[in-house]
C-alpha positions as YAML, in Angstrom:
chain: A
units: angstrom
residues:
- id: 1
  name: UNK
  ca: [34.11, 6.32, 17.06]
- id: 2
  name: UNK
  ca: [36.84, 8.67, 16.81]
- id: 3
  name: UNK
  ca: [38.07, 6.21, 14.36]
- id: 4
  name: UNK
  ca: [35.18, 6.48, 12.25]
- id: 5
  name: UNK
  ca: [35.22, 9.93, 12.47]
- id: 6
  name: UNK
  ca: [38.52, 9.82, 10.75]
- id: 7
  name: UNK
  ca: [36.93, 8.06, 7.97]
- id: 8
  name: UNK
  ca: [38.80, 4.77, 9.08]
- id: 9
  name: UNK
  ca: [36.32, 1.90, 8.54]
- id: 10
  name: UNK
  ca: [38.72, -1.06, 8.92]
- id: 11
  name: UNK
  ca: [40.36, 0.11, 12.06]
- id: 12
  name: UNK
  ca: [36.78, 0.94, 13.69]
- id: 13
  name: UNK
  ca: [35.91, -2.36, 12.76]
- id: 14
  name: UNK
  ca: [38.83, -4.31, 14.15]
- id: 15
  name: UNK
  ca: [38.37, -2.38, 17.34]
- id: 16
  name: UNK
  ca: [34.93, -3.51, 17.50]
- id: 17
  name: UNK
  ca: [35.07, -6.98, 16.64]
- id: 18
  name: UNK
  ca: [32.98, -6.93, 13.99]
- id: 19
  name: UNK
  ca: [32.35, -5.75, 10.23]
- id: 20
  name: UNK
  ca: [31.01, -2.21, 10.39]
- id: 21
  name: UNK
  ca: [29.45, -0.84, 7.04]
- id: 22
  name: UNK
  ca: [29.88, 2.22, 5.21]
- id: 23
  name: UNK
  ca: [26.81, 3.33, 6.85]
- id: 24
  name: UNK
  ca: [29.10, 3.99, 9.98]
- id: 25
  name: UNK
  ca: [30.74, 6.68, 8.19]
- id: 26
  name: UNK
  ca: [28.11, 8.47, 6.41]
- id: 27
  name: UNK
  ca: [28.01, 12.23, 7.34]
- id: 28
  name: UNK
  ca: [24.94, 11.77, 9.23]
- id: 29
  name: UNK
  ca: [26.75, 9.54, 11.42]
- id: 30
  name: UNK
  ca: [29.68, 11.29, 12.00]
- id: 31
  name: UNK
  ca: [27.24, 14.08, 13.42]
- id: 32
  name: UNK
  ca: [26.37, 11.32, 15.78]
- id: 33
  name: UNK
  ca: [29.73, 10.27, 16.61]
- id: 34
  name: UNK
  ca: [31.21, 13.58, 17.41]
- id: 35
  name: UNK
  ca: [27.84, 14.22, 19.57]
- id: 36
  name: UNK
  ca: [28.40, 11.28, 21.68]
- id: 37
  name: UNK
  ca: [32.32, 11.67, 21.97]
- id: 38
  name: UNK
  ca: [31.57, 15.62, 23.24]
- id: 39
  name: UNK
  ca: [29.16, 14.08, 25.24]
- id: 40
  name: UNK
  ca: [31.56, 10.81, 26.91]
- id: 41
  name: UNK
  ca: [34.50, 13.68, 27.23]
- id: 42
  name: UNK
  ca: [31.97, 15.59, 29.65]
- id: 43
  name: UNK
  ca: [31.37, 12.63, 31.45]
- id: 44
  name: UNK
  ca: [33.18, 9.18, 31.41]
- id: 45
  name: UNK
  ca: [30.39, 7.63, 33.10]
- id: 46
  name: UNK
  ca: [28.02, 7.99, 30.59]
- id: 47
  name: UNK
  ca: [29.52, 6.02, 27.85]
- id: 48
  name: UNK
  ca: [27.69, 2.77, 29.19]
- id: 49
  name: UNK
  ca: [24.58, 4.33, 28.24]
- id: 50
  name: UNK
  ca: [25.74, 5.49, 24.79]
- id: 51
  name: UNK
  ca: [25.30, 4.34, 21.31]
- id: 52
  name: UNK
  ca: [26.52, 0.89, 19.93]
- id: 53
  name: UNK
  ca: [26.47, -1.34, 17.23]
- id: 54
  name: UNK
  ca: [22.99, -3.24, 16.32]
- id: 55
  name: UNK
  ca: [24.44, -6.85, 15.59]
- id: 56
  name: UNK
  ca: [22.41, -9.99, 14.62]
- id: 57
  name: UNK
  ca: [23.31, -13.55, 14.59]
- id: 58
  name: UNK
  ca: [26.06, -15.97, 15.07]
- id: 59
  name: UNK
  ca: [27.79, -14.42, 12.11]
- id: 60
  name: UNK
  ca: [27.61, -10.81, 13.88]
- id: 61
  name: UNK
  ca: [26.07, -9.31, 10.56]
- id: 62
  name: UNK
  ca: [25.94, -5.43, 11.42]
- id: 63
  name: UNK
  ca: [22.35, -3.80, 10.66]
- id: 64
  name: UNK
  ca: [22.86, -0.31, 12.11]
- id: 65
  name: UNK
  ca: [23.49, 1.33, 15.62]
- id: 66
  name: UNK
  ca: [21.43, 1.92, 18.59]
- id: 67
  name: UNK
  ca: [21.57, 3.22, 22.17]
- id: 68
  name: UNK
  ca: [20.22, 5.46, 24.35]
- id: 69
  name: UNK
  ca: [20.94, 9.50, 24.54]
- id: 70
  name: UNK
  ca: [22.34, 9.45, 27.56]
- id: 71
  name: UNK
  ca: [22.00, 8.14, 31.35]
- id: 72
  name: UNK
  ca: [18.26, 8.19, 33.01]
- id: 73
  name: UNK
  ca: [17.31, 12.16, 34.23]
- id: 74
  name: UNK
  ca: [16.49, 12.51, 37.76]
- id: 75
  name: UNK
  ca: [12.76, 11.93, 37.19]
- id: 76
  name: UNK
  ca: [14.35, 8.32, 35.54]
- id: 77
  name: UNK
  ca: [13.54, 8.80, 32.04]
- id: 78
  name: UNK
  ca: [15.96, 7.35, 29.31]
- id: 79
  name: UNK
  ca: [15.45, 8.38, 25.47]
- id: 80
  name: UNK
  ca: [16.45, 5.78, 22.74]
- id: 81
  name: UNK
  ca: [17.76, 5.89, 19.78]
- id: 82
  name: UNK
  ca: [18.46, 3.27, 16.80]
- id: 83
  name: UNK
  ca: [19.15, 3.37, 13.47]
- id: 84
  name: UNK
  ca: [18.96, 0.71, 10.27]
- id: 85
  name: UNK
  ca: [21.02, 0.48, 7.45]
- id: 86
  name: UNK
  ca: [18.90, 0.75, 4.19]
- id: 87
  name: UNK
  ca: [20.25, -2.42, 3.05]
- id: 88
  name: UNK
  ca: [18.59, -3.95, 6.21]
- id: 89
  name: UNK
  ca: [15.08, -2.06, 6.43]
- id: 90
  name: UNK
  ca: [11.67, -3.72, 6.39]
- id: 91
  name: UNK
  ca: [12.79, -6.76, 7.66]
- id: 92
  name: UNK
  ca: [11.70, -6.55, 11.46]
- id: 93
  name: UNK
  ca: [15.65, -5.19, 12.43]
- id: 94
  name: UNK
  ca: [14.48, -1.77, 14.12]
- id: 95
  name: UNK
  ca: [11.46, -3.73, 15.90]
- id: 96
  name: UNK
  ca: [14.20, -6.59, 17.19]
- id: 97
  name: UNK
  ca: [16.53, -3.70, 18.23]
- id: 98
  name: UNK
  ca: [13.79, -1.81, 20.00]
- id: 99
  name: UNK
  ca: [13.06, -5.18, 22.49]
- id: 100
  name: UNK
  ca: [16.30, -4.99, 23.24]
- id: 101
  name: UNK
  ca: [16.40, -1.35, 24.47]
- id: 102
  name: UNK
  ca: [13.65, -1.84, 26.43]
- id: 103
  name: UNK
  ca: [14.72, -5.00, 28.02]
- id: 104
  name: UNK
  ca: [17.74, -3.01, 29.09]
- id: 105
  name: UNK
  ca: [15.91, -0.11, 30.09]
- id: 106
  name: UNK
  ca: [13.78, -2.54, 31.95]
- id: 107
  name: UNK
  ca: [16.93, -3.95, 33.54]
- id: 108
  name: UNK
  ca: [17.80, -0.95, 35.15]
- id: 109
  name: UNK
  ca: [16.73, -0.07, 38.29]
- id: 110
  name: UNK
  ca: [17.31, 3.90, 37.75]
- id: 111
  name: UNK
  ca: [14.92, 3.66, 34.83]
- id: 112
  name: UNK
  ca: [11.45, 4.38, 35.07]
- id: 113
  name: UNK
  ca: [10.33, 5.63, 31.55]
- id: 114
  name: UNK
  ca: [11.52, 4.86, 28.48]
- id: 115
  name: UNK
  ca: [10.86, 8.21, 25.56]
- id: 116
  name: UNK
  ca: [11.13, 7.89, 21.76]
- id: 117
  name: UNK
  ca: [11.12, 11.00, 19.90]
- id: 118
  name: UNK
  ca: [10.39, 10.59, 16.07]
- id: 119
  name: UNK
  ca: [9.42, 13.02, 13.29]
- id: 120
  name: UNK
  ca: [6.24, 12.94, 12.03]
- id: 121
  name: UNK
  ca: [7.27, 12.12, 8.64]
- id: 122
  name: UNK
  ca: [8.96, 8.90, 9.68]
- id: 123
  name: UNK
  ca: [6.17, 6.48, 9.16]
- id: 124
  name: UNK
  ca: [8.75, 3.42, 9.54]
- id: 125
  name: UNK
  ca: [9.61, 4.57, 12.85]
- id: 126
  name: UNK
  ca: [5.90, 5.57, 13.97]
- id: 127
  name: UNK
  ca: [4.68, 1.91, 13.20]
- id: 128
  name: UNK
  ca: [7.75, 0.40, 14.95]
- id: 129
  name: UNK
  ca: [7.28, 1.92, 18.48]
- id: 130
  name: UNK
  ca: [3.14, 1.47, 17.90]
- id: 131
  name: UNK
  ca: [2.95, -1.81, 19.24]
- id: 132
  name: UNK
  ca: [4.68, -1.28, 22.43]
- id: 133
  name: UNK
  ca: [2.37, 0.70, 24.25]
- id: 134
  name: UNK
  ca: [3.85, 4.08, 24.08]
- id: 135
  name: UNK
  ca: [1.24, 7.05, 24.45]
- id: 136
  name: UNK
  ca: [2.35, 10.24, 22.83]
- id: 137
  name: UNK
  ca: [2.76, 12.52, 25.28]
- id: 138
  name: UNK
  ca: [3.81, 16.32, 23.05]
- id: 139
  name: UNK
  ca: [6.59, 17.36, 20.71]
- id: 140
  name: UNK
  ca: [9.60, 18.98, 20.56]
- id: 141
  name: UNK
  ca: [11.86, 20.69, 18.21]
- id: 142
  name: UNK
  ca: [15.13, 19.32, 17.64]
- id: 143
  name: UNK
  ca: [18.06, 21.01, 15.95]
- id: 144
  name: UNK
  ca: [19.20, 18.14, 14.08]
- id: 145
  name: UNK
  ca: [15.93, 16.74, 13.09]
- id: 146
  name: UNK
  ca: [13.40, 19.37, 13.31]
- id: 147
  name: UNK
  ca: [9.69, 18.57, 14.65]
- id: 148
  name: UNK
  ca: [9.73, 15.64, 16.57]
- id: 149
  name: UNK
  ca: [6.44, 13.68, 18.44]
- id: 150
  name: UNK
  ca: [7.68, 12.40, 21.91]
- id: 151
  name: UNK
  ca: [6.48, 9.22, 22.98]
- id: 152
  name: UNK
  ca: [6.94, 7.56, 26.51]
- id: 153
  name: UNK
  ca: [6.32, 4.20, 28.20]
- id: 154
  name: UNK
  ca: [6.72, 3.03, 31.68]
- id: 155
  name: UNK
  ca: [10.16, 0.92, 31.87]
- id: 156
  name: UNK
  ca: [8.86, -1.75, 33.92]
- id: 157
  name: UNK
  ca: [6.29, -3.00, 31.23]
- id: 158
  name: UNK
  ca: [9.50, -5.12, 29.75]
- id: 159
  name: UNK
  ca: [10.76, -6.63, 32.78]
- id: 160
  name: UNK
  ca: [10.94, -10.47, 31.86]
- id: 161
  name: UNK
  ca: [8.22, -11.04, 34.12]
- id: 162
  name: UNK
  ca: [6.11, -8.55, 32.60]
- id: 163
  name: UNK
  ca: [7.09, -9.42, 29.01]
- id: 164
  name: UNK
  ca: [5.83, -13.02, 29.89]
- id: 165
  name: UNK
  ca: [2.50, -11.74, 30.77]
- id: 166
  name: UNK
  ca: [2.17, -8.73, 28.55]
- id: 167
  name: UNK
  ca: [4.47, -8.87, 25.44]
- id: 168
  name: UNK
  ca: [4.63, -6.25, 23.18]
- id: 169
  name: UNK
  ca: [1.65, -6.13, 20.44]
- id: 170
  name: UNK
  ca: [-0.61, -7.28, 22.72]
...
């Protein structure tokens, strides 16, 4: 993330082991890298919960980034975040990324609830979460994104066994 903040895309790609795209050095992405680095500096144990690249297929195609906003809170809630680069949108990558985030959350014993906070105008993300059992529980104001609708779903719904019995979208 430090290399990305410095605009060193090739160095960041070498360190990540995959070819990152210009999407990772946009102003919006750089804000995220700084925010996450500050979080990890405050508590290095949070690093495993933070953002990572979303990689698809055997050739390591990087379509965006994904992760959690931090470790589970005292109630067991984690908030997800994902972003797909414009060239890869509307191809199912956001849905696939969401499936993996939900499976990862369900595999963590400390996680009981998964939250998604989405701008009311982000029609694509609202559609992405709609088939996964998320329920709108309120709204919040985000200093970076403005008004967000808050959705939650029990993490246990996405364990391997629960997924086999009641897969998302059913």
